[in-house]
C-alpha positions as CSV (number, residue, x, y, z in Angstrom):
1,M,175.7,161.7,97.9
2,K,176.6,158.1,96.8
3,L,176.1,159.2,93.2
4,F,178.6,162.1,93.7
5,E,181.1,159.7,95.3
6,D,180.8,157.3,92.4
7,L,181.2,160.2,90.0
8,M,184.3,161.4,91.8
9,E,185.9,158.0,91.7
10,K,185.1,157.6,88.1
11,E,186.6,161.0,87.2
12,L,189.7,160.5,89.3
13,A,190.4,157.1,87.7
14,S,189.8,158.3,84.2
15,N,192.2,161.2,84.6
16,N,194.7,159.1,86.7
17,S,194.5,162.0,89.2
18,K,193.9,162.5,92.9
19,V,192.9,165.2,95.4
20,I,195.8,167.0,96.8
21,K,195.9,169.3,99.9
22,K,197.6,172.7,99.8
23,K,198.1,175.5,102.4
24,L,196.0,178.5,101.5
25,Y,199.1,180.7,101.3
26,E,200.4,178.3,98.6
27,V,197.4,178.7,96.2
28,T,195.8,182.0,96.9
29,I,196.7,185.7,96.4
30,W,195.5,188.2,99.1
31,D,195.0,192.0,99.1
32,K,198.1,192.6,101.3
33,T,201.0,190.9,102.9
34,F,200.3,189.9,106.5
35,A,202.6,190.1,109.5
36,G,203.2,186.8,111.4
37,L,203.9,184.8,108.2
38,S,207.1,184.8,106.2
39,K,206.8,187.1,103.1
40,E,208.4,184.3,101.1
41,K,205.4,182.1,101.7
42,Q,202.9,184.7,100.6
43,I,202.3,185.2,96.9
44,K,202.8,188.9,96.0
45,N,199.8,190.9,94.9
46,N,200.7,193.6,92.4
47,V,197.3,195.4,92.8
48,K,197.1,198.0,95.5
49,Y,193.6,198.2,97.0
50,E,191.9,201.3,98.4
51,Y,189.5,200.7,101.2
52,L,186.3,202.7,101.7
53,F,185.3,204.2,105.0
54,A,181.7,203.3,106.1
55,K,180.7,207.0,106.1
56,D,181.7,207.1,102.3
57,I,179.4,204.3,101.1
58,E,176.1,206.2,101.6
59,N,177.2,209.0,99.2
60,L,178.4,206.5,96.5
61,K,175.3,204.5,96.2
62,D,173.8,204.6,92.7
63,E,170.8,202.4,91.8
64,N,171.8,202.5,88.2
65,G,175.4,201.8,88.8
66,D,177.3,198.8,87.5
67,I,180.3,198.8,90.0
68,K,179.7,196.6,93.0
69,I,180.4,198.1,96.5
70,L,181.8,195.3,98.7
71,T,180.8,195.9,102.3
72,T,181.7,193.8,105.3
73,F,178.1,192.9,105.8
74,P,175.3,191.4,103.5
75,S,174.3,194.1,101.0
76,N,173.7,194.8,97.4
77,F,175.0,198.3,96.8
78,F,176.4,199.6,93.5
79,T,178.0,202.9,92.4
80,S,179.0,204.4,89.0
81,S,182.1,205.8,87.6
82,E,180.4,209.3,87.7
83,K,180.2,209.0,91.5
84,Y,183.5,207.2,92.1
85,K,186.6,208.7,90.5
86,N,189.4,206.5,92.1
87,Q,190.7,203.1,91.0
88,I,188.0,200.4,90.1
89,Y,188.9,196.7,90.2
90,D,187.8,194.2,87.6
91,Q,188.5,190.8,89.0
92,E,187.1,187.5,90.2
93,I,187.5,187.4,94.0
94,V,186.4,185.9,97.4
95,A,186.1,188.4,100.3
96,I,186.0,188.0,104.0
97,P,185.5,190.9,106.4
98,G,188.6,192.8,107.7
99,G,186.6,193.8,110.7
100,S,183.1,192.5,111.7
101,S,181.0,191.0,114.4
102,T,179.7,188.3,112.0
103,M,181.3,186.2,109.4
104,H,180.2,187.3,105.9
105,I,181.8,185.5,102.9
106,Q,181.2,186.7,99.5
107,Y,182.1,185.9,95.9
108,F,182.2,188.4,93.0
109,K,183.3,188.6,89.5
110,G,183.4,192.0,87.7
111,K,184.0,195.7,88.5
112,F,184.1,196.5,92.3
113,I,185.4,198.7,95.0
114,T,185.7,197.5,98.6
115,S,185.4,198.6,102.2
116,D,187.8,196.8,104.8
117,N,187.6,193.3,103.3
118,R,190.3,190.8,102.9
119,I,190.4,190.0,99.2
120,C,191.3,186.6,98.0
121,Q,192.1,185.3,94.4
122,S,193.2,182.1,93.0
123,F,196.8,181.9,92.3
124,D,196.0,180.2,89.0
125,T,192.4,179.7,87.7
126,N,193.6,176.9,85.5
127,V,194.4,175.0,88.7
128,L,192.0,176.3,91.3
129,N,188.5,177.6,90.6
130,T,187.9,180.8,92.5
131,K,184.3,179.9,93.3
132,F,185.5,176.7,94.6
133,I,187.5,178.6,97.2
134,Y,184.3,180.4,98.0
135,Y,182.3,177.2,98.7
136,F,185.3,175.8,100.6
137,F,185.2,178.8,102.9
138,H,181.5,178.4,103.5
139,S,182.0,174.7,104.4
140,I,184.4,175.8,107.2
141,K,182.6,179.1,108.0
142,D,182.3,178.6,111.8
143,F,186.0,177.3,112.0
144,L,187.1,180.3,109.9
145,F,185.5,182.8,112.2
146,S,187.3,181.2,115.2
147,F,190.4,182.9,113.8
148,Y,188.8,186.4,114.4
149,R,190.0,188.2,117.5
150,G,188.7,191.1,119.7
151,S,185.5,192.2,121.3
152,G,182.7,193.9,119.4
153,I,184.3,194.4,116.0
154,Q,186.6,191.5,115.5
155,H,189.6,191.2,113.1
156,P,191.0,188.1,111.4
157,Y,194.3,186.5,112.5
158,M,195.5,186.0,108.9
159,P,198.6,183.8,109.5
160,G,196.2,181.2,111.1
161,I,193.9,181.4,108.1
162,L,196.6,181.3,105.5
163,N,197.9,178.0,107.1
164,L,194.6,176.2,106.6
165,E,194.7,173.4,104.1
166,I,192.4,173.2,101.1
167,P,191.6,170.0,99.4
168,I,192.0,170.5,95.7
169,P,190.6,167.9,93.1
170,P,191.2,168.2,89.4
171,L,189.8,171.4,87.9
172,E,187.1,169.5,86.0
173,I,185.8,168.1,89.3
174,Q,186.0,171.5,90.9
175,N,183.9,173.0,88.1
176,K,181.3,170.2,88.5
177,I,181.2,170.8,92.3
178,V,180.7,174.5,91.8
179,E,178.0,173.8,89.1
180,I,176.1,171.6,91.6
181,L,176.3,174.1,94.5
182,D,175.4,177.0,92.2
183,K,172.2,175.1,91.3
184,F,171.5,174.5,94.9
185,T,172.1,178.2,95.7
186,E,169.9,179.3,92.8
187,Y,167.2,177.0,93.9
188,S,167.4,178.1,97.5
189,A,167.3,181.8,96.4
190,E,164.1,181.2,94.3
191,L,162.4,179.3,97.1
192,K,163.5,182.1,99.6
193,A,162.0,184.8,97.3
194,E,158.7,182.8,96.8
195,L,158.5,182.3,100.6
196,K,159.2,186.0,101.3
197,A,156.5,187.0,98.7
198,E,154.0,184.7,100.4
199,L,154.8,186.1,103.8
200,K,154.6,189.6,102.5
201,A,151.2,188.9,100.9
202,R,149.9,187.5,104.2
203,D,151.3,190.3,106.1
204,E,149.8,192.9,103.9
205,Q,146.5,191.2,104.1
206,Y,146.7,191.2,107.9
207,K,147.5,194.9,107.9
208,F,144.8,195.8,105.5
209,Y,142.1,194.1,107.8
210,R,143.7,195.4,110.9
211,D,143.8,199.1,109.6
212,K,140.3,198.7,108.2
213,L,138.9,197.5,111.6
214,L,140.7,200.2,113.5
215,S,140.2,203.1,111.1
216,N,138.1,206.1,112.3
217,N,135.8,205.9,109.3
218,N,135.0,202.3,110.1
219,L,134.4,202.9,113.7
220,S,132.4,206.0,113.2
221,N,130.2,204.5,110.5
222,D,129.5,201.6,112.8
223,A,128.6,204.0,115.6
224,S,126.1,206.0,113.6
225,I,123.9,203.0,113.2
226,S,122.6,203.2,116.8
227,G,121.3,206.7,116.3
228,I,124.1,208.6,118.0
229,K,123.9,211.0,115.1
230,S,121.1,213.0,116.7
231,N,118.6,215.4,115.1
232,I,118.8,219.1,116.0
233,A,115.2,220.1,116.7
234,K,113.3,223.2,117.7
235,V,111.5,222.8,121.0
236,K,108.2,224.1,119.8
237,D,108.1,221.4,117.1
238,Y,108.1,218.6,119.8
239,I,106.7,220.2,122.9
240,D,103.2,221.6,123.3
241,Y,102.0,223.7,126.2
242,I,98.6,224.1,128.0
243,Q,97.6,227.3,129.6
244,P,96.8,226.7,133.4
245,T,93.6,228.8,133.7
246,K,91.2,226.0,133.8
247,F,93.3,224.1,136.5
248,I,94.0,227.0,138.9
249,V,92.7,226.3,142.4
250,K,89.9,228.6,143.6
251,S,90.4,228.3,147.4
252,D,93.5,228.5,149.5
253,K,92.2,226.4,152.2
254,Y,94.5,223.5,152.2
255,S,94.5,220.4,154.4
256,P,96.6,217.1,154.5
257,E,93.4,215.3,154.7
258,F,92.4,216.4,151.3
259,K,93.3,214.5,148.2
260,T,94.5,216.7,145.4
261,P,97.9,218.5,145.7
262,V,98.2,222.1,144.7
263,L,101.5,222.7,142.9
264,T,104.0,225.4,142.1
265,A,107.2,225.0,140.1
266,N,109.6,226.5,142.7
267,Q,111.3,224.6,145.6
268,K,108.1,224.2,147.7
269,F,106.5,222.2,144.8
270,I,103.5,221.0,146.8
271,L,101.8,224.0,148.5
272,G,99.1,221.9,150.1
273,Y,96.1,219.7,149.3
274,T,92.6,220.7,148.2
275,D,89.2,219.1,148.2
276,E,88.1,220.7,145.0
277,K,86.7,218.1,142.5
278,Q,86.5,220.0,139.3
279,N,89.1,220.7,136.6
280,I,91.9,218.5,138.1
281,F,94.8,217.9,135.6
282,H,95.4,214.2,135.2
283,S,98.9,212.8,134.7
284,S,100.5,209.4,135.6
285,K,103.9,207.6,135.6
286,E,103.1,206.4,132.1
287,N,102.2,210.0,130.9
288,P,104.0,212.6,133.0
289,V,104.0,216.3,132.3
290,I,106.3,219.3,133.2
291,I,105.1,222.3,135.0
292,F,107.0,225.4,134.0
293,D,107.0,228.9,135.7
294,D,106.9,231.3,132.8
295,F,108.6,234.1,134.8
296,T,111.2,232.3,137.0
297,T,111.7,229.3,134.6
298,D,111.5,227.0,137.5
299,L,110.2,223.5,136.5
300,K,109.1,220.2,138.0
301,L,108.1,216.8,136.6
302,V,104.7,215.7,137.7
303,D,103.4,212.1,137.3
304,F,100.2,212.4,139.4
305,D,97.0,214.3,139.4
306,F,97.1,218.0,140.5
307,K,95.8,221.6,140.5
308,I,97.8,224.8,139.9
309,K,98.2,227.8,142.1
310,S,99.5,230.4,139.7
311,S,98.6,231.6,136.2
312,A,102.3,231.9,135.5
313,I,102.5,228.1,135.2
314,K,102.5,226.4,131.8
315,I,101.9,222.6,131.5
316,L,104.3,221.1,129.0
317,T,103.4,217.9,127.0
318,P,104.9,216.0,124.1
319,K,103.4,216.7,120.7
320,N,104.2,213.1,119.3
321,S,105.6,209.8,120.3
322,N,109.1,210.6,119.0
323,I,110.0,212.3,122.2
324,N,110.2,211.1,125.8
325,I,108.9,213.9,128.0
326,K,111.3,212.9,130.8
327,Y,114.3,213.2,128.4
328,F,113.1,216.7,127.6
329,Y,112.7,217.4,131.4
330,Y,116.4,216.4,132.0
331,W,117.5,218.5,129.1
332,L,115.7,221.6,130.5
333,N,117.5,221.0,133.8
334,F,120.8,220.8,131.9
335,I,120.0,224.1,130.3
336,H,119.3,225.6,133.7
337,N,122.6,224.4,135.0
338,T,124.7,225.5,132.1
339,E,123.1,228.7,130.7
340,E,122.8,232.0,132.6
341,S,119.2,232.6,133.5
342,S,117.5,235.8,132.4
343,K,116.7,238.2,135.2
344,E,114.4,240.1,133.1
345,H,110.7,239.9,134.4
346,K,108.8,238.6,131.4
347,R,107.1,235.4,130.1
348,H,109.9,233.1,128.8
349,W,108.2,230.1,127.3
350,I,107.0,231.3,123.9
351,S,109.6,234.0,123.3
352,V,112.7,232.0,124.5
353,F,112.4,228.3,125.4
354,A,109.9,227.3,122.7
355,E,112.5,228.8,120.0
356,K,115.5,227.0,121.4
357,L,117.2,224.3,119.5
358,F,117.9,221.0,121.3
359,T,119.6,217.7,120.5
360,L,117.1,214.8,119.9
361,P,118.6,211.3,119.5
362,A,116.6,208.2,118.6
363,L,113.8,207.4,121.1
364,S,115.7,204.3,122.3
365,V,118.7,206.5,123.2
366,Q,116.3,209.0,125.0
367,N,114.8,206.1,126.9
368,K,118.3,204.9,128.0
369,I,119.3,208.4,129.1
370,V,116.1,208.6,131.2
371,K,116.8,205.1,132.7
372,V,120.3,206.3,133.8
373,L,119.1,209.5,135.3
374,D,116.1,207.9,136.9
375,N,118.1,205.2,138.5
376,F,121.4,206.9,138.9
377,E,122.6,205.2,142.0
378,A,121.6,201.8,140.9
379,I,123.1,202.2,137.4
380,C,126.4,203.5,139.0
381,K,126.5,200.3,141.1
382,D,125.9,198.1,138.1
383,L,128.6,199.8,136.2
384,N,131.0,199.7,139.1
385,I,131.2,203.5,139.4
386,G,132.1,204.8,142.8
387,L,129.7,207.3,144.5
388,P,130.6,209.8,147.3
389,A,129.3,209.0,150.7
390,E,128.0,212.5,151.3
391,E,124.6,213.2,150.0
392,T,125.5,216.7,148.7
393,K,128.5,215.3,146.7
394,R,126.3,212.5,145.4
395,Q,124.0,215.2,144.0
396,Q,126.9,217.1,142.5
397,Q,128.1,213.9,140.8
398,Y,124.6,213.2,139.5
399,E,124.5,216.7,138.0
400,Y,127.9,216.4,136.5
401,Y,126.9,213.2,134.8
402,R,123.7,214.5,133.6
403,D,125.4,217.6,132.1
404,A,128.1,215.6,130.6
405,I,125.6,213.3,128.8
406,F,123.9,216.3,127.2
407,K,127.2,218.0,126.4
408,Y,128.3,214.8,124.6
409,L,125.0,214.8,122.7
410,E,125.6,218.4,121.5
411,T,129.3,218.3,120.8
412,G,130.2,214.6,120.3
413,K,133.2,215.4,122.6
414,L,134.0,214.3,126.2
415,E,136.1,216.7,128.4
416,T,138.5,214.5,130.3
417,N,141.1,214.9,133.1
418,S,144.5,213.4,132.5
419,A,146.6,211.4,135.0
420,K,148.1,214.7,136.2
421,E,144.7,216.0,137.4
422,R,143.2,215.1,140.7
423,E,142.6,211.4,140.9
424,R,139.0,211.8,142.1
425,E,138.1,213.9,139.1
426,R,139.8,211.3,136.7
427,E,137.8,208.5,138.3
428,R,134.7,210.6,138.0
429,D,135.3,211.0,134.2
430,H,136.0,207.3,133.9
431,G,132.5,206.8,135.2
432,I,131.0,209.1,132.6
433,V,132.7,207.0,129.9
434,K,130.9,203.9,131.3
435,V,127.6,205.7,131.4
436,L,127.9,206.9,127.8
437,Q,128.9,203.4,126.6
438,F,125.8,202.0,128.4
439,I,123.6,204.5,126.8
440,F,125.0,204.4,123.3
441,E,125.8,200.8,122.6
442,K,128.1,201.6,119.6
443,I,129.5,204.9,120.7
444,I,133.1,205.8,119.9
445,I,134.7,208.0,122.5
446,D,137.9,209.8,121.8
447,V,140.2,210.2,124.8
448,P,143.9,211.0,125.4
449,L,145.9,207.9,126.2
450,D,146.8,209.2,129.7
451,F,143.0,209.3,130.5
452,I,142.8,205.6,130.5
453,A,146.4,204.6,131.3
454,N,149.5,205.5,133.4
455,I,152.5,206.2,131.3
456,K,155.8,205.1,132.8
457,R,159.5,204.8,131.9
458,G,162.0,202.1,132.9
459,R,165.3,202.5,134.8
460,V,169.0,202.3,133.8
461,I,169.8,198.6,133.5
462,S,173.3,198.0,132.1
463,K,174.6,194.9,130.3
464,E,177.0,194.6,133.2
465,E,174.1,194.5,135.8
466,I,172.4,191.9,133.7
467,Q,175.6,189.6,133.8
468,R,175.9,190.1,137.5
469,N,172.2,189.3,138.1
470,L,171.3,186.5,135.6
471,G,167.9,184.9,136.0
472,L,164.5,184.1,134.4
473,F,162.9,187.5,134.0
474,P,163.4,189.4,130.7
475,V,164.7,193.0,130.5
476,Y,163.3,194.9,127.5
477,S,165.1,197.9,125.9
478,S,164.8,200.1,122.8
479,Q,166.0,197.2,120.5
480,T,163.4,195.5,118.4
481,E,165.2,192.3,117.6
482,N,164.7,189.3,119.8
483,N,161.3,190.7,120.8
484,G,163.1,193.8,122.4
485,E,164.8,191.6,125.0
486,L,168.2,192.8,126.2
487,G,168.8,189.8,128.6
488,K,167.4,188.1,131.7
489,I,167.8,188.9,135.4
490,S,166.6,187.4,138.7
491,T,164.3,190.3,139.6
492,Y,161.4,192.1,138.0
493,D,159.8,195.5,138.1
494,F,156.4,194.8,136.5
495,D,154.0,191.9,136.8
496,G,150.8,191.8,134.6
497,E,149.6,192.8,131.2
498,F,151.1,196.0,129.7
499,I,152.2,197.7,126.4
500,T,155.8,198.8,125.9
501,W,157.2,201.0,123.2
502,T,160.7,201.9,121.9
503,T,161.4,205.5,122.8
504,D,164.8,206.1,121.0
505,G,166.6,205.2,117.7
506,A,165.7,204.1,114.2
507,K,162.9,201.8,115.5
508,A,161.3,204.4,117.8
509,G,157.6,203.9,118.1
510,T,157.7,200.1,117.8
511,V,155.0,198.7,120.1
512,F,154.9,195.4,122.0
513,H,152.3,193.5,124.0
514,R,153.8,192.2,127.2
515,K,152.4,189.7,129.8
516,G,154.1,188.4,132.9
517,K,157.1,189.5,135.0
518,F,159.7,191.7,133.5
519,S,161.7,194.9,133.7
520,I,162.3,197.8,131.2
521,T,165.3,200.1,130.7
522,N,165.2,203.9,130.6
523,I,164.9,203.9,126.8
524,C,161.7,201.9,126.9
525,G,158.2,203.2,127.8
526,L,155.4,201.4,129.5
527,I,151.6,201.8,129.2
528,D,149.7,200.6,132.2
529,V,146.0,200.6,131.5
530,C,144.0,201.7,134.6
531,V,140.4,201.3,133.5
532,D,138.1,198.4,133.0
533,F,136.4,199.7,129.8
534,A,139.6,199.6,127.6
535,S,141.2,196.3,126.4
536,I,145.0,196.3,126.6
537,K,145.2,194.1,123.5
538,Y,142.8,196.5,121.6
539,L,145.1,199.4,122.6
540,Y,148.2,197.5,121.4
541,Y,146.7,196.9,118.0
542,L,145.5,200.5,117.8
543,L,148.9,201.9,118.8
544,T,150.7,199.6,116.4
545,I,149.2,201.5,113.5
546,N,149.2,205.0,115.1
547,M,152.4,205.3,117.2
548,N,154.7,205.9,114.3
549,K,152.9,209.2,113.4
550,Y,154.2,210.8,116.6
551,V,157.9,209.9,116.4
552,K,160.1,212.9,116.2
553,R,162.6,212.3,113.4
554,E,164.1,215.7,112.9
555,T,167.2,214.8,114.7
556,S,169.8,212.0,114.0
557,N,168.3,210.0,116.9
558,A,164.5,209.5,116.5
559,K,162.5,209.9,119.7
560,L,159.0,209.3,121.1
561,M,158.8,210.6,124.6
562,S,156.3,209.9,127.3
563,N,154.7,213.5,127.1
564,V,153.9,212.9,123.5
565,V,152.5,209.4,124.0
566,S,150.4,210.5,126.9
567,K,148.3,212.8,124.5
568,I,147.8,210.3,121.7
569,K,144.2,210.2,120.8
570,I,142.5,206.9,121.4
571,S,139.1,205.9,119.8
572,L,137.3,203.8,122.3
573,P,134.3,201.7,121.2
574,P,132.4,199.8,123.9
575,L,134.4,197.0,125.4
576,K,132.3,194.3,123.6
577,T,133.3,195.8,120.2
578,Q,136.9,196.1,121.4
579,N,137.0,192.4,122.3
580,K,135.5,191.5,118.9
581,I,138.1,193.5,117.1
582,V,140.8,191.8,119.2
583,E,139.4,188.4,118.5
584,I,139.6,189.0,114.7
585,L,143.0,190.5,114.8
586,D,144.4,187.7,117.0
587,S,143.2,185.2,114.5
588,F,144.9,187.0,111.7
589,E,148.1,187.4,113.8
590,S,148.0,183.7,114.7
591,L,147.7,182.8,111.0
592,C,150.6,185.1,110.1
593,Q,152.7,183.7,112.9
594,D,152.0,180.1,111.7
595,L,153.1,181.2,108.2
596,S,156.1,183.0,109.4
597,I,157.1,179.9,111.3
598,G,156.0,177.4,108.7
599,L,157.3,179.0,105.5
600,P,160.8,180.0,106.9
601,A,160.9,176.5,108.3
602,E,160.7,175.2,104.8
603,E,163.3,177.7,103.7
604,T,165.5,176.6,106.7
605,K,165.1,172.9,105.7
606,R,166.2,173.6,102.1
607,Q,169.2,175.6,103.4
608,Q,170.1,172.8,105.8
609,Q,169.8,170.3,102.9
610,Y,172.1,172.5,100.8
611,E,174.7,172.9,103.6
612,Y,174.6,169.1,104.3
613,Y,175.5,168.3,100.7
614,R,178.0,171.0,100.4
615,D,179.9,169.9,103.6
616,K,179.6,166.3,102.6
617,I,181.4,167.1,99.3
618,F,184.3,168.8,101.1
619,D,184.4,166.1,103.8
620,Y,184.7,163.6,100.9
621,L,187.4,165.7,99.3
622,E,189.2,165.8,102.7
623,K,189.0,162.1,102.9
624,L,190.4,161.6,99.4
625,A,193.3,163.9,100.1
626,K,194.3,161.8,103.0
627,D,194.2,158.5,101.2
C-alpha cells in the first residue's frame, strides 16, 4: 500500500494534477431520468432501454450466443440475434439491480440486453474510466445497498445514490488502479476455480466410495461369502433310511421298570419300556436319528437307544458329514407346517419325500440354525427379542420363526409387516431379522423403510411464530440452505437422533442427519428409527444416494411424500457391518468437511486481501480529494 501511495504522489506531482470529487449525477449517465432529482442535474441519455421480464430469460438462453443477458443476480447467460429480435445495445456499462434482495454490481463491455437493471455509463471516458466507477461502487457496496428500500424485493432510491460523491484522480491513475484491481480479480478467479476443482474432486472421490460401499452389488457379494447362497439338493442324495424290521419289538409287555423305550412317530412317541436286549437301535446326542411314519408322515428326533413298534417306521440318517441331521429334522417340520399333507394311504418316503428338493446351506449355517431352534428361548433373550407369556403363544412364535428361517433360505426374501400393521406382529418380524442376522453373519435383508422406522411429518410453523417465540432450538423446513434451518424458537417437538428430508420444491429428497432438540415444519419429513438392528447414520448415508430416485417431478413443484418414503427398500447388513460402513464414510465426510472449510477459507482470505487493497485505494483517493 505504501508503494501505491508513493506512486500516486509521484504521478500527481509530475502531472501537476490532483484528485477531485464530483457528484455521481455530474459525471455519469443513467438509463432513465429519476424523480426526486432535478432533470437539469441529470445528464440525458439518448438511448431508450427495453427491460426483459424474468419469465422471458429462460426462452432467450443460447449457449452459443454472443449477446450478454444482464440479470439482476449473478449469472452468465447469453442469447443470439436469432433468438432476440429487438434492440441490442453495444456499450461499456456498470449495472446495479433495479429490484433485488441482494446487491449485485456488474461491469460489461460489448453487446447486451438487460432485465430490470439501472444502467450507468461514464459521461466521458477520456475523463472517467467506466471500470473505475465499477470498482468504486464495489468499495462502497454496503453503503450503496443502504439506499435500497422495501421488504423482500428492494428498489434503489436513485436521488440518494446520484448525490454520492466519487473521487476522481487523473485518467492515467484511474487506468493503473483498474489494471491493479483487474489483476487481483483475475488471480482471485483463478484461485477460486482451482479450489472449486479440488473440492469437486474430493467430493466425487467421497461419493464414489460412498456409493461403492452402499451399492447392492457390493453388499450382495460380501454376503455370499458366508455361504448364504445355498445349494438346492435332493433329499435322497443326503438322507439315507433304514428299514425297521430288525428293531421291531417282539412283545407288547411294557413296564416303567424296564430300560429300553419303544417308540412311535405320532404324538404318543414313547409307548412304553421293554426288557428286550437284542436288536436295539443305538443313537445319541452326538448322532441322533429321525423316525418317520411312512403312512402318516409323522416324525420325531431321537437321541437315545430305542426299539420300534411298527413296520411303517423308517429310520432316517445322514449319508455324509455335509448335512446336520437336526437341520434336516427342522426342515421336515417346516414342510409339515407349510405344505398340505397327503391323505392318500400309501408309503410316502421313497415316492414323495426322498424326491423332494430342499435348501442346503453351508454346514456352519446349518449348525447356527440348529442352535437357534434348539435354544429358542435363550437365543431370544440374548437377542433382546420379546416372548409371549403364554406357553401356547410361545410355541406359535417358535414355529413362526422356524418357518421364516426356512422360507428365507428358499426365497431370499423376508415377509414383513409395516408400521400400519398390528404392533405385536411388527415386533415379531423385528425379532426374525435379529435371528437371521445372528445365523447369517453377512446377510443382507431388504425391508421397507416403515418396517424399521416411524415416518412422520412436521407442523405448520410460520416465520411470524418464530419471531414471536425466539429461542435456542432450530426449526427445519424444506429449504436446504443453512442446513435447512428456518429459524430458532424456545420450544422443540423432537429430541434425539433422526433423519429429516425435504418434501417439496426443487430440492425435494434432500436428506439431513439430525441430533438434539428441534422442530420441523409441515413441508419437512422425519424418519424415527424404532429398531436396534439398524444404524440411523447408516440409513442416512443410504438414503442420501437413494432418496432422489423417488421424487415425483412431473409437476412444477417436485414432491416426495411420506407414503412413498415409507416403502423405499432398505438393504440391511448386520449392525456390525453397518457401523463399519458408517465409520468409513464418516472419515471421508470429515475429510471433505475439512477441505470445504480449509480451501474456501483460503479463497476467503484472498478475497479479503483484494477487498482490503481496493478499499484502501479508494480511501486514499478520498483523503487526497479532501486535501
